[in-house]
C-alpha positions in Angstrom: -14.3 17.7 -3.8 -15.7 17.6 -6.9 -19.0 16.7 -7.7 -19.0 13.3 -9.3 -22.2 13.6 -11.5 -25.4 15.6 -11.9 -29.2 14.2 -12.8 -29.4 15.5 -16.2 -32.7 17.0 -16.3 -34.1 19.3 -13.0 -35.5 17.3 -10.0 -38.4 18.6 -7.7 -36.5 19.1 -5.0 -32.4 20.0 -4.1 -29.6 17.0 -4.0 -28.4 16.9 -1.1 -24.4 16.5 -0.3 -21.9 17.1 2.5 -18.4 17.0 2.1 -15.5 16.5 4.3 -11.7 16.8 3.7 -9.3 14.0 5.4 -7.3 14.3 7.8 -3.7 15.5 6.8 -2.2 11.6 6.9 -4.4 10.6 4.1 -4.8 14.0 1.7 -1.5 12.0 -0.6 -4.4 9.6 -1.0 -7.9 10.9 -0.5 -9.3 13.9 -1.8 -12.5 13.9 0.6 -15.3 12.0 1.0 -18.9 13.1 0.6 -22.6 12.1 1.9 -25.0 12.4 -0.9 -28.8 11.9 -0.7 -31.7 12.7 -3.3 -35.0 13.4 -1.8 -37.6 11.0 -0.5 -39.9 10.2 -3.4 -37.8 11.5 -6.4 -38.3 9.9 -9.4 -34.9 8.2 -10.9 -33.9 10.5 -13.9 -30.9 10.0 -16.1 -27.5 11.0 -14.8 -24.4 12.5 -16.4 -21.4 11.8 -14.9 -19.0 15.0 -14.9 -15.2 14.6 -15.8 -12.6 14.4 -13.5 -8.9 13.4 -12.6 -9.3 10.8 -9.7 -11.0 8.1 -9.3 -14.3 8.1 -7.1 -15.5 5.0 -4.9 -19.2 5.6 -4.2 -21.1 2.9 -2.1 -24.9 3.6 -2.1 -27.0 2.4 0.9 -30.1 1.5 -1.4 -29.0 -1.7 -2.5 -26.9 -0.5 -5.6 -23.3 -2.9 -5.6 -20.5 -0.5 -4.4 -18.7 0.2 -7.1 -15.2 2.6 -8.2 -15.5 5.1 -11.4 -12.2 6.3 -13.0 -10.9 9.5 -14.5 -12.9 10.6 -17.8 -12.2 13.8 -20.4 -15.8 14.0 -20.7 -19.6 13.9 -19.8 -21.0 9.6 -19.9 -24.5 9.3 -19.4 -26.7 6.2 -17.7 -30.2 5.4 -18.5 -31.0 6.3 -14.7 -29.6 8.0 -12.0 -28.3 4.9 -9.7 -27.0 7.0 -6.5 -29.7 7.6 -4.2 -28.4 7.5 -0.7 -24.7 6.8 0.5 -21.2 7.7 0.3 -18.4 8.5 -2.0 -14.5 9.1 -2.1 -12.1 10.8 -4.3 -9.1 8.8 -4.6 -5.8 10.3 -6.1 -4.0 8.4 -8.8 -1.5 7.3 -5.4 -4.5 6.5 -3.5 -5.9 4.1 -6.3 -3.1 2.3 -5.8 -2.4 2.3 -2.8 -5.9 1.0 -1.6 -6.5 -1.4 -4.8 -3.1 -2.5 -5.7 -4.9 -1.2 -9.6 -3.3 1.3 -11.1 -5.7 4.4 -11.6 -5.0 4.1 -15.6 -6.9 0.5 -15.8 -10.6 2.1 -14.6 -9.6 5.6 -16.7 -13.0 6.2 -18.8 -15.0 3.1 -16.8 -15.9 1.5 -13.8 -15.3 -1.8 -11.7 -17.2 -3.4 -9.1 -14.8 -2.4 -5.7 -15.5 -6.1 -4.9 -12.9 -7.0 -7.4 -10.9 -4.3 -6.1 -11.2 -5.1 -2.5 -12.1 -8.4 -2.3 -14.4 -9.0 1.2 -12.9 -5.7 2.2 -15.4 -4.2 0.3 -18.6 -5.7 1.9 -17.3 -5.3 5.2 -16.6 -1.4 4.4 -20.2 -0.8 2.9 -21.7 -2.9 6.3 -20.0 -0.4 9.0 -21.6 2.9 7.2 -24.9 1.5 6.7 -24.9 0.8 10.2 -23.4 4.1 11.2 -26.2 6.4 12.6 -24.8 10.1 11.7 -22.3 11.3 8.5 -20.0 12.3 11.1 -19.9 8.2 12.1 -19.9 7.4 8.6 -16.5 9.7 7.9 -14.9 8.3 11.0 -15.4 4.8 10.1 -13.9 5.5 6.4 -11.0 7.1 7.9 -10.2 4.6 10.3 -10.3 2.0 7.7 -8.7 3.7 5.1 -6.1 4.5 7.0 -6.1 0.3 7.8 -5.9 -0.5 4.1 -3.6 1.7 2.3 -0.2 0.5 1.7 1.8 3.7 0.3 4.7 1.4 -0.7 2.0 0.5 -4.1 1.9 4.2 -5.3 2.8 5.3 -8.6 6.3 7.4 -9.6 6.8 10.1 -7.3 7.3 12.5 -9.8 4.5 12.2 -12.0 2.5 12.4 -8.9 4.1 15.6 -7.8 3.4 16.7 -11.6 -0.3 15.7 -11.3 -0.8 17.6 -8.2 1.0 20.7 -9.9 -1.8 20.5 -12.5 -4.7 20.7 -10.0 -3.1 23.8 -8.7 -5.7 26.4 -8.0 -3.8 29.3 -9.1 -3.4 28.0 -12.5 -1.9 25.0 -13.6 2.3 25.5 -15.3 2.4 24.4 -19.1 3.7 20.9 -19.8 6.9 21.8 -21.4 7.4 24.2 -17.9 6.5 21.3 -15.5 9.2 19.4 -17.2 11.8 22.0 -17.1 10.8 22.2 -13.2 11.1 18.6 -12.3 13.9 17.8 -14.4 13.0 15.7 -16.8 12.4 15.7 -20.6 8.3 16.2 -22.0 8.3 13.0 -23.0 8.7 11.6 -19.6 5.9 13.5 -18.1 3.7 12.4 -21.2 4.5 8.6 -20.7 4.4 8.7 -17.2 0.7 10.1 -17.0 0.0 7.8 -19.8 1.1 4.3 -17.4 0.1 5.7 -14.0 -3.2 8.3 -15.0 -4.5 6.6 -18.4 -4.8 10.4 -20.0 -2.4 12.5 -21.1 -1.0 15.8 -18.9 -2.7 18.1 -21.5 -6.1 16.4 -20.6 -5.7 16.4 -17.0 -4.9 20.3 -17.0 -8.0 20.9 -19.1 -10.0 18.5 -16.6 -8.3 20.4 -13.6 -9.6 23.5 -15.4 -13.1 22.3 -15.2 -13.6 21.4 -12.0 -12.1 24.5 -10.5 -14.9 25.7 -12.7 -17.7 23.7 -11.3 -16.1 24.0 -7.8 -16.0 28.0 -8.0 -19.7 27.4 -9.2 -21.2 25.8 -5.7 -20.5 28.7 -3.6 -24.1 30.1 -3.2 -23.2 33.7 -3.8 -20.9 32.6 -6.8 -21.7 34.4 -10.3 -21.6 32.7 -14.0 -19.2 35.2 -15.2 -16.5 33.9 -12.0 -15.9 31.0 -14.6 -13.8 32.8 -16.9 -11.0 33.4 -14.3 -10.9 29.7 -13.9 -7.8 29.6 -16.8 -10.3 30.5 -19.7 -9.2 33.2 -22.4 -12.3 34.2 -22.8 -16.2 33.7 -23.0 -16.3 31.6 -26.2 -13.2 29.4 -24.9 -15.4 28.4 -22.1 -18.2 27.9 -23.8 -16.9 25.8 -26.0 -15.0 23.6 -23.1 -18.2 23.5 -21.3 -20.0 21.9 -24.5 -17.0 19.6 -25.4 -17.0 18.4 -22.2 -20.2 18.6 -20.0 -22.3 18.7 -23.3 -24.0 21.8 -21.4 -23.7 25.3 -21.5 -22.1 27.5 -18.9 -25.6 28.7 -18.1 -27.1 25.6 -17.9 -24.3 23.6 -15.9 -24.1 26.8 -13.1 -27.3 26.6 -12.7 -27.6 22.8 -11.9 -24.5 22.6 -9.8 -26.3 26.0 -7.9 -29.5 23.5 -7.0 -27.5 21.4 -4.5 -28.4 21.5 -1.0 -26.0 21.0 1.9 -26.4 18.3 4.5 -25.8 19.6 7.7 -25.1 16.5 10.0 
């Protein structure tokens, strides 16, 4: 599961995060879930939300109402870090539609209150997670509720979803033209389908996927800065241009922030 946001300046203590994959029956809809926590007493810093191709459901246990943030091609900023301790769930375009009945494009570049999308179920889910005694129990409750609430028949065009997944391919996504040929449709069909379902062009989705692969590569404790070029960049200058354009950071700055993240253990 991709990192959703980072503080814009170093914190006294590392940010803690525990990520888990969902069970197989949820994977067409859910990319993963994460528990997160800042250290007690850590002052609130401005927050940088990173480029993402998916929706993120965020439930904070410290008082902020649950929200869903949409896909975005560039980093966005808030005056302070609003999320202190809670859970985040990554939703694919199919997952967004199947859970909320709302297309992913409706939240592209913005956010929505979860209660506006789920009604009273938002409060129910928040209460269940807050009452849970451990991360394992919270993740189990998430699995139960999402399994019960997802409506697969509400999902988007199957061809467009297949194309979306192909562009996330860690081995390197195809070009848009070759993807159209692979699916037996026109390039325009894919372009219009992505605008209708995701709210972003397929080229933009491919750029974000490459950015996400880079961040994921840098999350390993043994990772090195130079490994990022192999994620699909032509050379180091190309990587630097993309990092500046999409995250408004140099590769070295982003690498340092991603590495400075503790992993929760339970």
